[in-house]
N, C-alpha and C positions, 0 to 999 in steps of 0.2 A: 961339875961346872954347870951343867944344864939345870940340875935341881936348884942351884943357887940363883940362876936367872929366873926360874919359875917362882921361887920364893920371893925374890925381890919384886916381881910383877904383882904377886898376890898382895904383898905388903903395901905396894903403891896403890893398888885398887882399894885396899882397906883404909888408907889414909884419907881418901876423899870422903867428906862428910855425906851421909846419906841424904839425898834430896838437895844437897848444896848446889847442884848444878841446875836446879830448876826442873829436874827430872828424877823420878824414883828408880830409873833403870840403872843398875850398876854397870860398870864397864867390865866385860868379860874378856880378859886378855887371852885366854885360851881360844875363844871363838875368833878373836882378831888374828891370832897366829894361824889358825886353820884357814881363814879367808886369805891371808897373805900368801900362804903356801899354795893354795888352790889357784890364786891369780897368777902366781909365778909359773905353775905348771901349765896353765892355759896360755900364757903370753910370752914367757921368756925363759923357759927351763933349759933349753939347749942353745948352742950357737951353730949357725950354718958353717960347715967346714971351710977353713981358710979365710973366714971373714970374722968380723966382730958383731955380726947381726944376730940378735937373739930371736929365737923362734920357740913357740910352744905348741900345745895341741891345737889351739885355734888356727894357727897358720898351717899346720899339717892337715887338719880336717878340711880346710877350705879348698884343698885340691879337688874335693868332690863338691861341685857347686850346689848351692841351696841345701842339700841334705846335710853336708858337713857343717855348714854355717848354722843350720837350724839346731843341730845337736849341741854345738858349742854355745848357742844363744840360750838354750835351756840351762846349761851350767852357769852361764852369766846371770840368768834370772835367779838362780839359787843364791848366788853371791848377794844380789840385791835383796832377796828375801831375808837372808841372814843379817844383812846390814840394817834392815828395817827393824829388827829386834832391838837395836840400840836406840830406838825412839828418835829417829832422824826426822828433820822437817820434810814435809811432802815435796817441797821444791827441790831439795837435794836428791830425794829418791827419784823424782821425775827427771832430773839431770842425768842420774845414773842410767835410768831406763832409756833415755835418748842416746846415750853412748852405746848401749847394747843394740838398740835399733839401727843406729848408723853402721855399727860393725856388721850386723846381719845383712842389711840392705846392700851395702857396698861390697861386702865379702861374697855375696851370692853371684856377682858378675864373674863369669869365667875368666881366667888368667889375670885380668886386672884386679879382681877381687882377692886373689891369693896374695898378690903384692901388697894390696891395701891391708889385709889381715896381718901380714908380717910387720908392717909399719905402724899400724894403729893398735894400741894396746888398751882396749876398753876395760878389761878387768883390772889391770894395774891402775888405770886412771880412777876407776871407781873405788878401789881400796884406798888409794891415796886421798880421795875426797872424804872417805869415811874417817881416816886417820886425822886429817886436818880438822874435821868437825869435832872429833872427840878431844883433840888437843885443846881446841878453843873452849870446849865445855869444861875441861879440867882447869884451864887457866881462869875461867870465870868463877869456878867453884873455889879456887885458891884465893882469888881476889875477894870474894864474898866473906870467906872465913878469916881474912886478914893475914893469912900465910899461904905460901905456895907449898905444894906437896914435896918439892925438892928440899925446902928449907927445914922440913921436919926431920931429916936424916942427920 
C-alpha cells in the first residue's frame, strides 16, 4: 500500500506541466514527506501522559533554556532551507523565519518558555505554510492548462 501511495504521488507530480506554475522547480513529494515527518518529530510526536497535549523534541529540549532552543532552532532552520528549494517567495520564507525566531526567543525563557514551546508549533506552522503555497501553485498550474490535476485521473 505504501508503494501505491508513492506511485500516485509521483504520477501526480508528473501530471503538472513543466513550468506551468510559473516556476521550473518540480514539486518533490518525497522531500515534502520528509519535512512533514521532521516537523511532526519536532512538534507533536508524542502526547503528554494522561492529556491530549502533543509534544515533540522542541518542547522536550526547551527544558534546557537557550541551549535546547538553539539546537531545535537549527533543525527548524534546516526545514526552512529545504522549503526554500521549492522556490518559495521571499516573503513566505521571511514569515517562516519569523516563526522560528519567535519560537527561539520565547522558548529561551526558563519555565514559561517550555510551556510556550509545547503550545507554539513553529515547524508545523511552517510546513503547513509550505503545503498551502504548493497547493496554490498546483491549482494555478491546473487553471493555466485548462484542466486540474485531479481531473486527469
